[in-house]
PyMOL commands that place a pseudoatom at each C-alpha (Angstrom):
pseudoatom trace, name=CA, resn=UNK, resi=1, chain=A, elem=C, hetatm=0, pos=[-20.993, -8.960, -6.909]
pseudoatom trace, name=CA, resn=UNK, resi=2, chain=A, elem=C, hetatm=0, pos=[-17.393, -9.371, -5.769]
pseudoatom trace, name=CA, resn=UNK, resi=3, chain=A, elem=C, hetatm=0, pos=[-15.939, -7.800, -2.653]
pseudoatom trace, name=CA, resn=UNK, resi=4, chain=A, elem=C, hetatm=0, pos=[-14.012, -5.062, -4.477]
pseudoatom trace, name=CA, resn=UNK, resi=5, chain=A, elem=C, hetatm=0, pos=[-17.136, -3.852, -6.288]
pseudoatom trace, name=CA, resn=UNK, resi=6, chain=A, elem=C, hetatm=0, pos=[-19.091, -4.023, -3.016]
pseudoatom trace, name=CA, resn=UNK, resi=7, chain=A, elem=C, hetatm=0, pos=[-16.479, -1.860, -1.295]
pseudoatom trace, name=CA, resn=UNK, resi=8, chain=A, elem=C, hetatm=0, pos=[-16.530, 0.707, -4.099]
pseudoatom trace, name=CA, resn=UNK, resi=9, chain=A, elem=C, hetatm=0, pos=[-20.337, 0.815, -3.989]
pseudoatom trace, name=CA, resn=UNK, resi=10, chain=A, elem=C, hetatm=0, pos=[-20.248, 1.286, -0.216]
pseudoatom trace, name=CA, resn=UNK, resi=11, chain=A, elem=C, hetatm=0, pos=[-17.839, 4.198, -0.621]
pseudoatom trace, name=CA, resn=UNK, resi=12, chain=A, elem=C, hetatm=0, pos=[-20.123, 5.899, -3.151]
pseudoatom trace, name=CA, resn=UNK, resi=13, chain=A, elem=C, hetatm=0, pos=[-23.116, 5.325, -0.906]
pseudoatom trace, name=CA, resn=UNK, resi=14, chain=A, elem=C, hetatm=0, pos=[-21.282, 6.887, 2.018]
pseudoatom trace, name=CA, resn=UNK, resi=15, chain=A, elem=C, hetatm=0, pos=[-20.324, 9.926, -0.013]
pseudoatom trace, name=CA, resn=UNK, resi=16, chain=A, elem=C, hetatm=0, pos=[-23.752, 10.388, -1.581]
pseudoatom trace, name=CA, resn=UNK, resi=17, chain=A, elem=C, hetatm=0, pos=[-26.060, 9.235, 1.188]
pseudoatom trace, name=CA, resn=UNK, resi=18, chain=A, elem=C, hetatm=0, pos=[-24.831, 11.265, 4.148]
pseudoatom trace, name=CA, resn=UNK, resi=19, chain=A, elem=C, hetatm=0, pos=[-24.592, 15.053, 4.003]
pseudoatom trace, name=CA, resn=UNK, resi=20, chain=A, elem=C, hetatm=0, pos=[-21.802, 15.035, 6.593]
pseudoatom trace, name=CA, resn=UNK, resi=21, chain=A, elem=C, hetatm=0, pos=[-19.619, 12.662, 4.549]
pseudoatom trace, name=CA, resn=UNK, resi=22, chain=A, elem=C, hetatm=0, pos=[-16.225, 14.111, 3.666]
pseudoatom trace, name=CA, resn=UNK, resi=23, chain=A, elem=C, hetatm=0, pos=[-14.435, 13.055, 0.485]
pseudoatom trace, name=CA, resn=UNK, resi=24, chain=A, elem=C, hetatm=0, pos=[-10.826, 14.202, 0.618]
pseudoatom trace, name=CA, resn=UNK, resi=25, chain=A, elem=C, hetatm=0, pos=[-8.040, 13.726, -1.905]
pseudoatom trace, name=CA, resn=UNK, resi=26, chain=A, elem=C, hetatm=0, pos=[-4.533, 13.963, -0.480]
pseudoatom trace, name=CA, resn=UNK, resi=27, chain=A, elem=C, hetatm=0, pos=[-1.349, 14.193, -2.522]
pseudoatom trace, name=CA, resn=UNK, resi=28, chain=A, elem=C, hetatm=0, pos=[1.296, 12.480, -0.468]
pseudoatom trace, name=CA, resn=UNK, resi=29, chain=A, elem=C, hetatm=0, pos=[5.015, 11.829, -0.828]
pseudoatom trace, name=CA, resn=UNK, resi=30, chain=A, elem=C, hetatm=0, pos=[4.240, 8.503, 0.770]
pseudoatom trace, name=CA, resn=UNK, resi=31, chain=A, elem=C, hetatm=0, pos=[6.468, 6.293, -1.339]
pseudoatom trace, name=CA, resn=UNK, resi=32, chain=A, elem=C, hetatm=0, pos=[10.198, 6.926, -1.213]
pseudoatom trace, name=CA, resn=UNK, resi=33, chain=A, elem=C, hetatm=0, pos=[13.335, 4.989, -2.023]
pseudoatom trace, name=CA, resn=UNK, resi=34, chain=A, elem=C, hetatm=0, pos=[15.417, 3.798, 0.883]
pseudoatom trace, name=CA, resn=UNK, resi=35, chain=A, elem=C, hetatm=0, pos=[18.895, 5.321, 0.348]
pseudoatom trace, name=CA, resn=UNK, resi=36, chain=A, elem=C, hetatm=0, pos=[21.529, 2.747, -0.559]
pseudoatom trace, name=CA, resn=UNK, resi=37, chain=A, elem=C, hetatm=0, pos=[19.179, -0.198, -0.014]
pseudoatom trace, name=CA, resn=UNK, resi=38, chain=A, elem=C, hetatm=0, pos=[21.138, -3.108, -1.520]
pseudoatom trace, name=CA, resn=UNK, resi=39, chain=A, elem=C, hetatm=0, pos=[18.000, -5.178, -2.087]
pseudoatom trace, name=CA, resn=UNK, resi=40, chain=A, elem=C, hetatm=0, pos=[16.180, -2.392, -3.958]
pseudoatom trace, name=CA, resn=UNK, resi=41, chain=A, elem=C, hetatm=0, pos=[13.507, -2.109, -1.255]
pseudoatom trace, name=CA, resn=UNK, resi=42, chain=A, elem=C, hetatm=0, pos=[11.379, 0.994, -0.819]
pseudoatom trace, name=CA, resn=UNK, resi=43, chain=A, elem=C, hetatm=0, pos=[9.933, 2.323, 2.397]
pseudoatom trace, name=CA, resn=UNK, resi=44, chain=A, elem=C, hetatm=0, pos=[6.241, 3.206, 2.544]
pseudoatom trace, name=CA, resn=UNK, resi=45, chain=A, elem=C, hetatm=0, pos=[6.079, 5.891, 5.181]
pseudoatom trace, name=CA, resn=UNK, resi=46, chain=A, elem=C, hetatm=0, pos=[4.469, 9.245, 5.930]
pseudoatom trace, name=CA, resn=UNK, resi=47, chain=A, elem=C, hetatm=0, pos=[0.985, 7.836, 5.372]
pseudoatom trace, name=CA, resn=UNK, resi=48, chain=A, elem=C, hetatm=0, pos=[-1.909, 8.780, 7.640]
pseudoatom trace, name=CA, resn=UNK, resi=49, chain=A, elem=C, hetatm=0, pos=[-4.122, 11.507, 8.969]
pseudoatom trace, name=CA, resn=UNK, resi=50, chain=A, elem=C, hetatm=0, pos=[-4.269, 13.331, 12.258]
pseudoatom trace, name=CA, resn=UNK, resi=51, chain=A, elem=C, hetatm=0, pos=[-6.993, 15.939, 12.619]
pseudoatom trace, name=CA, resn=UNK, resi=52, chain=A, elem=C, hetatm=0, pos=[-4.620, 18.268, 14.437]
pseudoatom trace, name=CA, resn=UNK, resi=53, chain=A, elem=C, hetatm=0, pos=[-2.280, 18.137, 11.415]
pseudoatom trace, name=CA, resn=UNK, resi=54, chain=A, elem=C, hetatm=0, pos=[-4.801, 17.691, 8.605]
pseudoatom trace, name=CA, resn=UNK, resi=55, chain=A, elem=C, hetatm=0, pos=[-5.392, 20.041, 5.697]
pseudoatom trace, name=CA, resn=UNK, resi=56, chain=A, elem=C, hetatm=0, pos=[-7.823, 22.925, 6.117]
pseudoatom trace, name=CA, resn=UNK, resi=57, chain=A, elem=C, hetatm=0, pos=[-10.365, 21.050, 4.000]
pseudoatom trace, name=CA, resn=UNK, resi=58, chain=A, elem=C, hetatm=0, pos=[-10.157, 17.945, 6.168]
pseudoatom trace, name=CA, resn=UNK, resi=59, chain=A, elem=C, hetatm=0, pos=[-10.310, 19.965, 9.395]
pseudoatom trace, name=CA, resn=UNK, resi=60, chain=A, elem=C, hetatm=0, pos=[-13.312, 21.953, 8.179]
pseudoatom trace, name=CA, resn=UNK, resi=61, chain=A, elem=C, hetatm=0, pos=[-15.177, 18.755, 7.404]
pseudoatom trace, name=CA, resn=UNK, resi=62, chain=A, elem=C, hetatm=0, pos=[-14.955, 17.726, 11.066]
pseudoatom trace, name=CA, resn=UNK, resi=63, chain=A, elem=C, hetatm=0, pos=[-16.574, 20.775, 12.602]
pseudoatom trace, name=CA, resn=UNK, resi=64, chain=A, elem=C, hetatm=0, pos=[-19.959, 20.480, 14.312]
pseudoatom trace, name=CA, resn=UNK, resi=65, chain=A, elem=C, hetatm=0, pos=[-20.528, 16.725, 13.863]
pseudoatom trace, name=CA, resn=UNK, resi=66, chain=A, elem=C, hetatm=0, pos=[-20.201, 13.919, 16.375]
pseudoatom trace, name=CA, resn=UNK, resi=67, chain=A, elem=C, hetatm=0, pos=[-18.809, 11.412, 13.889]
pseudoatom trace, name=CA, resn=UNK, resi=68, chain=A, elem=C, hetatm=0, pos=[-17.902, 12.238, 10.293]
pseudoatom trace, name=CA, resn=UNK, resi=69, chain=A, elem=C, hetatm=0, pos=[-17.945, 9.639, 7.554]
pseudoatom trace, name=CA, resn=UNK, resi=70, chain=A, elem=C, hetatm=0, pos=[-14.850, 10.057, 5.431]
pseudoatom trace, name=CA, resn=UNK, resi=71, chain=A, elem=C, hetatm=0, pos=[-13.428, 8.676, 2.199]
pseudoatom trace, name=CA, resn=UNK, resi=72, chain=A, elem=C, hetatm=0, pos=[-9.738, 9.554, 1.856]
pseudoatom trace, name=CA, resn=UNK, resi=73, chain=A, elem=C, hetatm=0, pos=[-7.791, 8.919, -1.324]
pseudoatom trace, name=CA, resn=UNK, resi=74, chain=A, elem=C, hetatm=0, pos=[-4.010, 9.069, -0.937]
pseudoatom trace, name=CA, resn=UNK, resi=75, chain=A, elem=C, hetatm=0, pos=[-2.267, 9.625, -4.278]
pseudoatom trace, name=CA, resn=UNK, resi=76, chain=A, elem=C, hetatm=0, pos=[1.156, 8.088, -3.793]
pseudoatom trace, name=CA, resn=UNK, resi=77, chain=A, elem=C, hetatm=0, pos=[4.141, 9.857, -5.299]
pseudoatom trace, name=CA, resn=UNK, resi=78, chain=A, elem=C, hetatm=0, pos=[6.542, 7.466, -7.063]
pseudoatom trace, name=CA, resn=UNK, resi=79, chain=A, elem=C, hetatm=0, pos=[9.126, 9.932, -8.385]
pseudoatom trace, name=CA, resn=UNK, resi=80, chain=A, elem=C, hetatm=0, pos=[12.562, 8.382, -8.057]
pseudoatom trace, name=CA, resn=UNK, resi=81, chain=A, elem=C, hetatm=0, pos=[11.208, 4.874, -7.466]
pseudoatom trace, name=CA, resn=UNK, resi=82, chain=A, elem=C, hetatm=0, pos=[12.509, 2.268, -9.911]
pseudoatom trace, name=CA, resn=UNK, resi=83, chain=A, elem=C, hetatm=0, pos=[9.738, 0.853, -12.148]
pseudoatom trace, name=CA, resn=UNK, resi=84, chain=A, elem=C, hetatm=0, pos=[8.978, -2.679, -11.011]
pseudoatom trace, name=CA, resn=UNK, resi=85, chain=A, elem=C, hetatm=0, pos=[6.444, -4.889, -9.296]
pseudoatom trace, name=CA, resn=UNK, resi=86, chain=A, elem=C, hetatm=0, pos=[6.817, -4.633, -5.517]
pseudoatom trace, name=CA, resn=UNK, resi=87, chain=A, elem=C, hetatm=0, pos=[5.587, -6.876, -2.726]
pseudoatom trace, name=CA, resn=UNK, resi=88, chain=A, elem=C, hetatm=0, pos=[4.724, -6.036, 0.873]
pseudoatom trace, name=CA, resn=UNK, resi=89, chain=A, elem=C, hetatm=0, pos=[3.534, -8.200, 3.744]
pseudoatom trace, name=CA, resn=UNK, resi=90, chain=A, elem=C, hetatm=0, pos=[1.217, -7.479, 6.680]
pseudoatom trace, name=CA, resn=UNK, resi=91, chain=A, elem=C, hetatm=0, pos=[1.124, -3.708, 6.348]
pseudoatom trace, name=CA, resn=UNK, resi=92, chain=A, elem=C, hetatm=0, pos=[-0.672, -2.478, 9.469]
pseudoatom trace, name=CA, resn=UNK, resi=93, chain=A, elem=C, hetatm=0, pos=[-2.782, 0.686, 9.431]
pseudoatom trace, name=CA, resn=UNK, resi=94, chain=A, elem=C, hetatm=0, pos=[-3.629, 1.732, 12.999]
pseudoatom trace, name=CA, resn=UNK, resi=95, chain=A, elem=C, hetatm=0, pos=[-6.565, 3.964, 13.945]
pseudoatom trace, name=CA, resn=UNK, resi=96, chain=A, elem=C, hetatm=0, pos=[-6.548, 6.058, 17.112]
pseudoatom trace, name=CA, resn=UNK, resi=97, chain=A, elem=C, hetatm=0, pos=[-8.738, 8.553, 18.958]
pseudoatom trace, name=CA, resn=UNK, resi=98, chain=A, elem=C, hetatm=0, pos=[-12.064, 6.911, 18.120]
pseudoatom trace, name=CA, resn=UNK, resi=99, chain=A, elem=C, hetatm=0, pos=[-11.507, 6.403, 14.366]
pseudoatom trace, name=CA, resn=UNK, resi=100, chain=A, elem=C, hetatm=0, pos=[-12.904, 3.181, 12.897]
pseudoatom trace, name=CA, resn=UNK, resi=101, chain=A, elem=C, hetatm=0, pos=[-12.363, 1.788, 9.405]
pseudoatom trace, name=CA, resn=UNK, resi=102, chain=A, elem=C, hetatm=0, pos=[-15.100, 0.600, 7.050]
pseudoatom trace, name=CA, resn=UNK, resi=103, chain=A, elem=C, hetatm=0, pos=[-12.640, -0.328, 4.308]
pseudoatom trace, name=CA, resn=UNK, resi=104, chain=A, elem=C, hetatm=0, pos=[-8.991, 0.100, 3.310]
pseudoatom trace, name=CA, resn=UNK, resi=105, chain=A, elem=C, hetatm=0, pos=[-7.593, -0.744, -0.141]
pseudoatom trace, name=CA, resn=UNK, resi=106, chain=A, elem=C, hetatm=0, pos=[-4.178, -0.420, -1.805]
pseudoatom trace, name=CA, resn=UNK, resi=107, chain=A, elem=C, hetatm=0, pos=[-4.502, 0.156, -5.555]
pseudoatom trace, name=CA, resn=UNK, resi=108, chain=A, elem=C, hetatm=0, pos=[-2.182, 0.300, -8.551]
pseudoatom trace, name=CA, resn=UNK, resi=109, chain=A, elem=C, hetatm=0, pos=[-2.292, 0.270, -12.347]
pseudoatom trace, name=CA, resn=UNK, resi=110, chain=A, elem=C, hetatm=0, pos=[-0.133, -2.400, -13.997]
pseudoatom trace, name=CA, resn=UNK, resi=111, chain=A, elem=C, hetatm=0, pos=[1.822, -2.270, -17.276]
pseudoatom trace, name=CA, resn=UNK, resi=112, chain=A, elem=C, hetatm=0, pos=[-1.254, -3.491, -19.209]
pseudoatom trace, name=CA, resn=UNK, resi=113, chain=A, elem=C, hetatm=0, pos=[-3.418, -0.699, -17.823]
pseudoatom trace, name=CA, resn=UNK, resi=114, chain=A, elem=C, hetatm=0, pos=[-5.377, -2.960, -15.472]
pseudoatom trace, name=CA, resn=UNK, resi=115, chain=A, elem=C, hetatm=0, pos=[-6.245, -1.941, -11.940]
pseudoatom trace, name=CA, resn=UNK, resi=116, chain=A, elem=C, hetatm=0, pos=[-5.098, -4.153, -9.072]
pseudoatom trace, name=CA, resn=UNK, resi=117, chain=A, elem=C, hetatm=0, pos=[-6.795, -3.748, -5.683]
pseudoatom trace, name=CA, resn=UNK, resi=118, chain=A, elem=C, hetatm=0, pos=[-5.594, -5.219, -2.394]
pseudoatom trace, name=CA, resn=UNK, resi=119, chain=A, elem=C, hetatm=0, pos=[-8.400, -5.356, 0.165]
pseudoatom trace, name=CA, resn=UNK, resi=120, chain=A, elem=C, hetatm=0, pos=[-7.168, -5.070, 3.753]
pseudoatom trace, name=CA, resn=UNK, resi=121, chain=A, elem=C, hetatm=0, pos=[-8.561, -7.240, 6.554]
pseudoatom trace, name=CA, resn=UNK, resi=122, chain=A, elem=C, hetatm=0, pos=[-10.192, -5.338, 9.427]
pseudoatom trace, name=CA, resn=UNK, resi=123, chain=A, elem=C, hetatm=0, pos=[-10.297, -6.374, 13.069]
pseudoatom trace, name=CA, resn=UNK, resi=124, chain=A, elem=C, hetatm=0, pos=[-13.787, -6.651, 14.680]
pseudoatom trace, name=CA, resn=UNK, resi=125, chain=A, elem=C, hetatm=0, pos=[-13.686, -3.107, 16.080]
pseudoatom trace, name=CA, resn=UNK, resi=126, chain=A, elem=C, hetatm=0, pos=[-12.439, -1.598, 12.803]
pseudoatom trace, name=CA, resn=UNK, resi=127, chain=A, elem=C, hetatm=0, pos=[-9.435, 0.009, 14.506]
pseudoatom trace, name=CA, resn=UNK, resi=128, chain=A, elem=C, hetatm=0, pos=[-6.792, -1.944, 12.599]
pseudoatom trace, name=CA, resn=UNK, resi=129, chain=A, elem=C, hetatm=0, pos=[-6.419, -2.845, 8.921]
pseudoatom trace, name=CA, resn=UNK, resi=130, chain=A, elem=C, hetatm=0, pos=[-3.836, -5.340, 7.657]
pseudoatom trace, name=CA, resn=UNK, resi=131, chain=A, elem=C, hetatm=0, pos=[-2.945, -5.994, 4.019]
pseudoatom trace, name=CA, resn=UNK, resi=132, chain=A, elem=C, hetatm=0, pos=[-0.403, -7.930, 1.949]
pseudoatom trace, name=CA, resn=UNK, resi=133, chain=A, elem=C, hetatm=0, pos=[0.141, -8.099, -1.788]
pseudoatom trace, name=CA, resn=UNK, resi=134, chain=A, elem=C, hetatm=0, pos=[1.855, -6.746, -4.887]
pseudoatom trace, name=CA, resn=UNK, resi=135, chain=A, elem=C, hetatm=0, pos=[1.682, -3.400, -6.645]
pseudoatom trace, name=CA, resn=UNK, resi=136, chain=A, elem=C, hetatm=0, pos=[3.223, -1.933, -9.792]
pseudoatom trace, name=CA, resn=UNK, resi=137, chain=A, elem=C, hetatm=0, pos=[5.288, 1.217, -10.177]
pseudoatom trace, name=CA, resn=UNK, resi=138, chain=A, elem=C, hetatm=0, pos=[5.256, 2.322, -13.841]
pseudoatom trace, name=CA, resn=UNK, resi=139, chain=A, elem=C, hetatm=0, pos=[8.008, 4.254, -15.593]
pseudoatom trace, name=CA, resn=UNK, resi=140, chain=A, elem=C, hetatm=0, pos=[5.364, 6.662, -16.911]
pseudoatom trace, name=CA, resn=UNK, resi=141, chain=A, elem=C, hetatm=0, pos=[1.895, 7.003, -15.429]
pseudoatom trace, name=CA, resn=UNK, resi=142, chain=A, elem=C, hetatm=0, pos=[-0.749, 8.249, -17.912]
pseudoatom trace, name=CA, resn=UNK, resi=143, chain=A, elem=C, hetatm=0, pos=[-3.057, 9.554, -15.150]
pseudoatom trace, name=CA, resn=UNK, resi=144, chain=A, elem=C, hetatm=0, pos=[-2.580, 11.728, -12.069]
pseudoatom trace, name=CA, resn=UNK, resi=145, chain=A, elem=C, hetatm=0, pos=[-1.555, 8.771, -9.903]
pseudoatom trace, name=CA, resn=UNK, resi=146, chain=A, elem=C, hetatm=0, pos=[-1.065, 5.081, -10.692]
pseudoatom trace, name=CA, resn=UNK, resi=147, chain=A, elem=C, hetatm=0, pos=[-0.577, 4.007, -7.070]
pseudoatom trace, name=CA, resn=UNK, resi=148, chain=A, elem=C, hetatm=0, pos=[-3.014, 5.057, -4.363]
pseudoatom trace, name=CA, resn=UNK, resi=149, chain=A, elem=C, hetatm=0, pos=[-4.695, 4.072, -1.105]
pseudoatom trace, name=CA, resn=UNK, resi=150, chain=A, elem=C, hetatm=0, pos=[-8.403, 4.486, -0.317]
pseudoatom trace, name=CA, resn=UNK, resi=151, chain=A, elem=C, hetatm=0, pos=[-9.494, 4.668, 3.313]
pseudoatom trace, name=CA, resn=UNK, resi=152, chain=A, elem=C, hetatm=0, pos=[-13.181, 4.700, 4.289]
pseudoatom trace, name=CA, resn=UNK, resi=153, chain=A, elem=C, hetatm=0, pos=[-14.323, 5.099, 7.873]
pseudoatom trace, name=CA, resn=UNK, resi=154, chain=A, elem=C, hetatm=0, pos=[-15.722, 7.187, 10.692]
pseudoatom trace, name=CA, resn=UNK, resi=155, chain=A, elem=C, hetatm=0, pos=[-13.761, 10.022, 12.248]
pseudoatom trace, name=CA, resn=UNK, resi=156, chain=A, elem=C, hetatm=0, pos=[-14.931, 11.800, 15.425]
pseudoatom trace, name=CA, resn=UNK, resi=157, chain=A, elem=C, hetatm=0, pos=[-14.724, 15.586, 15.609]
pseudoatom trace, name=CA, resn=UNK, resi=158, chain=A, elem=C, hetatm=0, pos=[-11.752, 17.192, 17.310]
pseudoatom trace, name=CA, resn=UNK, resi=159, chain=A, elem=C, hetatm=0, pos=[-7.988, 16.930, 17.255]
pseudoatom trace, name=CA, resn=UNK, resi=160, chain=A, elem=C, hetatm=0, pos=[-5.995, 13.911, 18.345]
pseudoatom trace, name=CA, resn=UNK, resi=161, chain=A, elem=C, hetatm=0, pos=[-7.715, 11.276, 16.223]
pseudoatom trace, name=CA, resn=UNK, resi=162, chain=A, elem=C, hetatm=0, pos=[-6.654, 9.685, 12.960]
pseudoatom trace, name=CA, resn=UNK, resi=163, chain=A, elem=C, hetatm=0, pos=[-4.689, 6.766, 11.531]
pseudoatom trace, name=CA, resn=UNK, resi=164, chain=A, elem=C, hetatm=0, pos=[-1.234, 5.902, 10.219]
pseudoatom trace, name=CA, resn=UNK, resi=165, chain=A, elem=C, hetatm=0, pos=[0.699, 3.083, 8.600]
pseudoatom trace, name=CA, resn=UNK, resi=166, chain=A, elem=C, hetatm=0, pos=[4.202, 2.171, 7.487]
pseudoatom trace, name=CA, resn=UNK, resi=167, chain=A, elem=C, hetatm=0, pos=[5.838, -0.826, 5.808]
pseudoatom trace, name=CA, resn=UNK, resi=168, chain=A, elem=C, hetatm=0, pos=[8.664, -1.848, 3.481]
pseudoatom trace, name=CA, resn=UNK, resi=169, chain=A, elem=C, hetatm=0, pos=[8.152, -3.275, -0.007]
pseudoatom trace, name=CA, resn=UNK, resi=170, chain=A, elem=C, hetatm=0, pos=[10.608, -5.455, -1.924]
pseudoatom trace, name=CA, resn=UNK, resi=171, chain=A, elem=C, hetatm=0, pos=[10.974, -5.628, -5.723]
pseudoatom trace, name=CA, resn=UNK, resi=172, chain=A, elem=C, hetatm=0, pos=[9.867, -8.896, -7.318]
pseudoatom trace, name=CA, resn=UNK, resi=173, chain=A, elem=C, hetatm=0, pos=[12.476, -10.228, -9.788]
pseudoatom trace, name=CA, resn=UNK, resi=174, chain=A, elem=C, hetatm=0, pos=[11.352, -10.335, -13.414]
pseudoatom trace, name=CA, resn=UNK, resi=175, chain=A, elem=C, hetatm=0, pos=[11.157, -13.770, -15.130]
pseudoatom trace, name=CA, resn=UNK, resi=176, chain=A, elem=C, hetatm=0, pos=[14.554, -13.226, -16.749]
pseudoatom trace, name=CA, resn=UNK, resi=177, chain=A, elem=C, hetatm=0, pos=[16.093, -12.509, -13.365]
pseudoatom trace, name=CA, resn=UNK, resi=178, chain=A, elem=C, hetatm=0, pos=[14.530, -15.680, -11.956]
pseudoatom trace, name=CA, resn=UNK, resi=179, chain=A, elem=C, hetatm=0, pos=[16.090, -17.639, -14.834]
pseudoatom trace, name=CA, resn=UNK, resi=180, chain=A, elem=C, hetatm=0, pos=[19.529, -16.151, -14.147]
pseudoatom trace, name=CA, resn=UNK, resi=181, chain=A, elem=C, hetatm=0, pos=[19.140, -16.956, -10.447]
pseudoatom trace, name=CA, resn=UNK, resi=182, chain=A, elem=C, hetatm=0, pos=[18.192, -20.558, -11.268]
pseudoatom trace, name=CA, resn=UNK, resi=183, chain=A, elem=C, hetatm=0, pos=[21.205, -20.896, -13.587]
pseudoatom trace, name=CA, resn=UNK, resi=184, chain=A, elem=C, hetatm=0, pos=[23.459, -19.478, -10.901]
pseudoatom trace, name=CA, resn=UNK, resi=185, chain=A, elem=C, hetatm=0, pos=[22.144, -21.916, -8.289]
pseudoatom trace, name=CA, resn=UNK, resi=186, chain=A, elem=C, hetatm=0, pos=[22.530, -24.810, -10.739]
pseudoatom trace, name=CA, resn=UNK, resi=187, chain=A, elem=C, hetatm=0, pos=[26.140, -23.799, -11.443]
pseudoatom trace, name=CA, resn=UNK, resi=188, chain=A, elem=C, hetatm=0, pos=[26.886, -23.665, -7.710]
pseudoatom trace, name=CA, resn=UNK, resi=189, chain=A, elem=C, hetatm=0, pos=[25.343, -27.140, -7.315]
pseudoatom trace, name=CA, resn=UNK, resi=190, chain=A, elem=C, hetatm=0, pos=[27.452, -28.586, -10.142]
pseudoatom trace, name=CA, resn=UNK, resi=191, chain=A, elem=C, hetatm=0, pos=[30.639, -27.044, -8.745]
pseudoatom trace, name=CA, resn=UNK, resi=192, chain=A, elem=C, hetatm=0, pos=[29.849, -28.389, -5.272]
pseudoatom trace, name=CA, resn=UNK, resi=193, chain=A, elem=C, hetatm=0, pos=[29.270, -31.920, -6.614]
pseudoatom trace, name=CA, resn=UNK, resi=194, chain=A, elem=C, hetatm=0, pos=[32.510, -31.841, -8.625]
pseudoatom trace, name=CA, resn=UNK, resi=195, chain=A, elem=C, hetatm=0, pos=[34.468, -30.688, -5.610]
pseudoatom trace, name=CA, resn=UNK, resi=196, chain=A, elem=C, hetatm=0, pos=[32.897, -33.402, -3.457]
pseudoatom trace, name=CA, resn=UNK, resi=197, chain=A, elem=C, hetatm=0, pos=[33.587, -36.115, -6.080]
pseudoatom trace, name=CA, resn=UNK, resi=198, chain=A, elem=C, hetatm=0, pos=[37.167, -34.932, -6.426]
pseudoatom trace, name=CA, resn=UNK, resi=199, chain=A, elem=C, hetatm=0, pos=[37.758, -35.317, -2.692]
pseudoatom trace, name=CA, resn=UNK, resi=200, chain=A, elem=C, hetatm=0, pos=[36.391, -38.882, -2.688]
pseudoatom trace, name=CA, resn=UNK, resi=201, chain=A, elem=C, hetatm=0, pos=[38.227, -40.045, -5.871]
pseudoatom trace, name=CA, resn=UNK, resi=202, chain=A, elem=C, hetatm=0, pos=[40.858, -42.756, -5.175]
pseudoatom trace, name=CA, resn=UNK, resi=203, chain=A, elem=C, hetatm=0, pos=[44.453, -41.455, -5.350]
for i in range(1, 203): cmd.bond("trace and resi %d" % i, "trace and resi %d" % (i + 1))
show_as sticks, trace
zoom trace
């Protein structure tokens, strides 16, 4: 059984095996274009949970328990984001106020309808999750959300605890763009060699 399947099974076990487990689905405007970004980058911001700011459902799930198991799904809004494959590096999700992670994944559906899952690395105490990888933004998503983040962990009761994360993702050039870039670099190389040869040619 691979690690992704193990993580999914653990999430289901948490939700089904503990009566205090909270399964919350959040709709978040987490993904937004960076205005006038010349490199086409997008900023991933506004992601996270704080019990003092959480929805009524999330807050209610924290009442009367010392430590609540939770499974949050963040459906990422991609309206206005150019369809492409994007790459991000070392996205850090920080927990605070006694929260600890059991698993964090970044998920997307690609153009062929296949799911891609990036499994984040956790530190020994489970208070930080770090992930790097690629995800796809489709022109038209056939389901409610084609880009989402799952966060599984333990959340103590009371305000002032939660987690958050932010990073920037860059578009990955398509094969045709790579070919144009290679041709451009080759042309620059040829021009440079001709100029150099012209300077060294006997008069």
